[in-house]
N, C-alpha and C positions, 0 to 999 in steps of 0.2 A: 703810523699816524703822525702828523705834525703836532708839535707842541703848541699850547694855547699862546696866541699873540703873534704868531708868525703869519704874515700874509704877503701878498704880492707887492704891496707898497713898501714894506720893509725890505724885502729882497731887491726891489728896484733901487731904493735909496743906497743900500749897501753896494750894489753894483756900480751905481753912479759914482759913489766915493771912490771905489777902487780903480775905475776908468779914469777919474780925475787925477789919481796918483800916477797914471801911466802903467798900472798893472794889469794883468789879466784876471777878469772876474770868474775864477773857477769856483766849483762848489764849496771846497774847503776854505777858500779865501772869503767867500761871501758869509759862510757860517762863522767864521772867526770875526769878521767885521760886525756880525750881529750879536756878538758875545756868546759863541758856541752854543747858540739855541737853534731849534728847528731841525726837522729831518732832511737827510741829504736828497731822499727822493722828491720831497715837496720843493725843496730849493732848486733841484734839477728841473722839475716841471715849470716852476716860475721862470727860471733863466731861459728855458726853451721858449716859453711864450714871449718873453721879452725880446729874445733874439729874433723870433719870427715876426713880431710886430714892429721891430725897430725900423726906422726909415733908412733908406740908403744913405751912407755918409757921402760927403762931398768928395771929390777926387783928391786923393791925398797928394800932398806935396813931396812926401818922402819917397824914396825909390821903391819900385815895385817888389824887390827882393825882400825888403823889410815887411811889406804887407803880406807877401806869401808866407814868410816866416811866422808872423803872427797868426795868420790863418791856419797853417799847419799845426802850430802849438795849440790853438783852440780846438782843432779837430782831434789832435792826440789827447787833450784833456777830456773831451767829450767821450772819445773811445774808452778811456780809462775809467770814466765815470759810469759808462754804460756797462763795461765789463765788471766793474765793482758791484753794480746792483744785483746781477744773478749770483754772484759770490756771496754777497750778504744774505740773500734769500736761501741759497743752499746751506750756508752755515746755520741760519735760523732753524731750517728744516731738519738739519743734522742734529742740532742741539735739542729740538724737541723730540726727535726720535731717540736720541741718546737718553734723555730723561725718561721717556716711556719705557725704554728697555730697562734702565736702571730700576724704575719703579716695579716693573714685572720681576725682574731678578731679586729685588728686596722681598716682594711678596712670595716669590717661590722659595727664597731662603727661610722666611718666617714659617711658611707652611711645612718645609722640610724639617725645621726646628721643632714645630709642634708635633709633626708625625714621629720624630725621633724621641720626643718626650712620651708621646702615647706608647711608642714601642717599648721605652725603658719601664713605664708603668705596667704595661701588659706583661713584660718579661718578669718583673717583680711579683706581680699577681700569680703568674704561673709558677714561679719558684715556691711562693707560699703555698699554693694549692698542691704542689708536688710534695712539699713538706708535710702538709696535713694529710695527704694520701699515704705517705710513708708511714706517719704516726698511726693513721687509722688501720692501716694493714698490720702494723706491729701489734696494735690492740686486738685486731682480729685474730692474729696468730696466737696471742696470749689467751684469749678466750676460747679459741679452738683447743689449745693444750689443756686448758682448765676443764673444757667440756670432756676432752678424752679422759682426763683423771677421773671426772665425776661418773662418767660411763663406766670406767673400770671399777670404781668404788661400788657403783650400783650393781654391776655383775657380780662383784664379791659378796654384796649383801644378799643378792638372789641366790648365790651359792649356799651361803650360811643359812638363809631361810629354808632352802631345800633340804639342807642337813637337819635343821630343826624339824621340819615336817617329817623327814624320815625317822627321827628319833621319837617323835610323838606317835607315829604309826606303830613304831616298834614297841613303844610302852603300851599303847592300846592293845595291841596283839598279845603282849604279855599279860596285860590285865584280863583280857578275854580268856586266855588260856588258863589264868589262875582261877577265874570265876567258874570256867568249865570243870577244872579239876576239883574245886570246892564242891561244886554241885555234884560231880560224880562221886566225890567222897561221901557227901552227906546221903546221897542215894545208897551208896555201898554200906554205909553205917546204918541206915534205916533197914536195909535188907538184912544186914548182919543182925541187927537187934531183933528183928522179927524171927530170924532163924534161931537166935539165942533164947528168945522167949519160949520157943517150942522145944528147945533142948531141956536136957535135965537141969534141975536147980543146982546141981553140983558144979555146973560150969558158969554160974552167975558172977562169981568173984573174978574169974579169968576174964569174963566178958566186960565186967566193970573196969577192970585194969586196962584192958585194951581200949575201952571207951575212953578213959582218962587220957591214955596216950593219944588217941585220935583227936580228943578235944584240945590237948596241948599242941599237937600238929596243926590243927585248925586255927588256934590262936596265933601260931607262928605265920601260917599262911595269910591270916587276917591282917597281922602286922605288915607282912610283905605288901598286901593289897593296899593298905593305908599308905605305905611309904610310895607305893606306885602312883596312888592318887595325888600325893604331894608333889612327886617329881612331875606328874602330868600338869598340875596347876602351875608349877614353876616354869615349866616349858611353855605353857599357854601364855604366862606373863611376859616371858622373854619374847615369845612370838608377837604379841601385841606391841612390845617396844621396838621390835625390829620392823614390824609394819608400819609404826609411826615414823622411824627413821627412813623407811623406804619412801613413805609419802613426802616427807621433807625433801629427800634427794630428788624425788620426781618433780617437786615444785621448783627446786633449785635448777633442775635440768630445763624445765619449761621456760623459767626466767632467762636461763643461759641461751636457750634456742631463740627466745624473743630478742634478746640483746644481740644475738649473732645476726638475726635477720635485719635489725636496725642498722648494725655496721655494714652489712652487705648493701642495704638501700644507700647508706651515706657514701660507700665506695662507688657505687653506680652513679650517684649524683655528682661526686667530685670528678669521676672520669668524664661525665658529659660536660661539666663546666670546663674541664681541662681542654676537651675537644673543641668547645666553642672558643676558648681563648687562643688555641692554636690557630683556628680558622681566622679569627680576627687579627692575629699576628701575621698571618700569611698575606691577608688583604692589605694590612698596613705596609708590609715589605713590598708588595707589588705597587702600591701607590707611591711609596718613597723611590722605588726604581723608576716609575714613570716620571716623577718630578725631577729626578736626577737626569733622566734622559732629555726632559724639556729644557733643563738648565744647560745641558751640554749643547743641544740644539740652538738655544738662545746664545750661548757663547760663540758658536760657529757663525751665527748671523751677525753677532757684534763684531767678530773678527773680520767678516766679509765687508761689513759696513766701513770698518776702519780702513780696510784696503781700499775700498772705493772712495772713501774721503781723502786718503793719501793721494790716490791717483788724481781725484779732482782738485786737491790742493796743488798738486804738481802741475795740473793743466792750467789752473789759475795763475800760479806763479809764472808759468811760461807765457800766458797771455799778458800779464803785467809787464813782464820782461819785454815782450814784442812792443807793448804799447809805449814802454819807456824808451825803447829804441826808436820808435816812430816819432816819439816827442822830442828826443835828442838829435834826430837826424837833421832838422832844419838848423838847429843851433850849430851843428858841425859844418853844414854846407855855407852858412852865411859868411864866415870868415873867408872861405875860399872865394866866394863872390867879390868880397871886397878886395882881396888880393888881385 
């Protein structure tokens, strides 16, 4: 677009001033005459309108060669200007494409950086979860070892309890045998006393002596029975203590089993979270690889555009060189004509 203030009148005034000095009114010369203002495209359009609308000049008094030289120079200048316009457009388009590609590349790099940060965060989280899983498994192994020890202690207490039960049964059997012996002895004494009462009174003293011996023996047996009762009560007390210990061990075992179930649930949950983190990490790696592939493809496109730009620049340089050759050709032929 033309800058504000540049119009056809200004272009015409600058053109007239250049022509008055005997110079060629090229686009650059007109723009310099106006103080380096205005678009070259606009100036070219106004100059074209002025050239098309100009009245035919009177027959020149100067030689035809000079007029031809001036005409060829103007044609060369116009060719150069027309060739410069697509070059400027191509450069502007290339700059726009380059900026867009740079913006896309910058966004892709930012996205790659963000994915890399997410990857590092997820890797750190996965490392922490693995450490927690290792600690949990160590705790589980410790609890399992402790549980095995408690089970062994419980088995030992059960064996001791069985031994105590055997001792109690043995004492009860002894107590029963002692009572049966005492009852048998009492029956025997009773029978013997009845028999002795039927016997002659001469044998009363002997019977009384034997009775005293039997009574002493009965007292001894009674002491043994009393001792057996005491042993039985002591064993029962120990048995109750053993049962209390067994109940405590069973409560501990139940608590340990509950703790073990909790640890197993925690291990399962950590395994599930680790699987989820691994899946997220795999998706992030795939996205990162896709972005890298897009960046590589964009780099190839940029390189192709750069190659095309180089070719276009070479072509434009060739066009400018040819235009310059065409522009300088009349100047080279004019001295030959004069000679």
